[in-house]
Residue, then its C-alpha position, 0 to 999 in steps of 0.5 A: x276331631x272334638x274325640x281326639x281332644x276329648x282322648x288328649x284330657x283322657x290321656x292327660x288324666x290317666x298320666x296324672x292318676x299314674x304319676x299319683x298312684x305308681x312309685x317311680x312316675x313324677x310328672x313335674x309341670x303345669x296343665x299345658x305340658x300335662x296336655x302336651x303329654x295326653x296328646x303325645x301318648x295319644x299320637x304315640x298310641x295312634x301311630x308308633x304302636x301300630x307300625x311296632x305291633x306290625x313289625x313285631x309280629x313274630x314275637x308277639x305270636x310266640x309269646x302269645x301277646x305278652x310281648x305287647x307289654x313290652x311294646x306299651x311299656x316303650x310306649x310310655x317311656x318314649x312319651x316320658x323322653x319327649x316330655x321331660x316333665x314326666x320322669x320315669x324310674x325304672x321298667x317295673x314302674x313303667x309297666x304299673x304305669x302303663x297299667x294304670x294308664x289304660x285302666x283309666x283310659x278304659x274307665x273314663x272312655x266307657x264313662x263318657x260313651x255311655x252319655 
């Protein structure tokens, strides 16, 4: 359970970093809305993304895994739809936002696992 809360905080920090670095991604809310966005992102990655990966397995195989980028961008856009304080303008902003969020999650997760 503690790991889930840590992941929510890491997701929230990653969303904030993406909003700061990527043009076209904006977050206009307080800390509680940011944590809500982190929780929604974590739940979407945990529940919706595996289902989409299974459903789209033929496309993933045909495109040699590149279709997973489309799935990840769709998940991030879905989170922006559910959390009105997070706005994403355009597909490229969502793609760069996904890459920044993934990299931030990887780095922060690695640093926390090291301790």
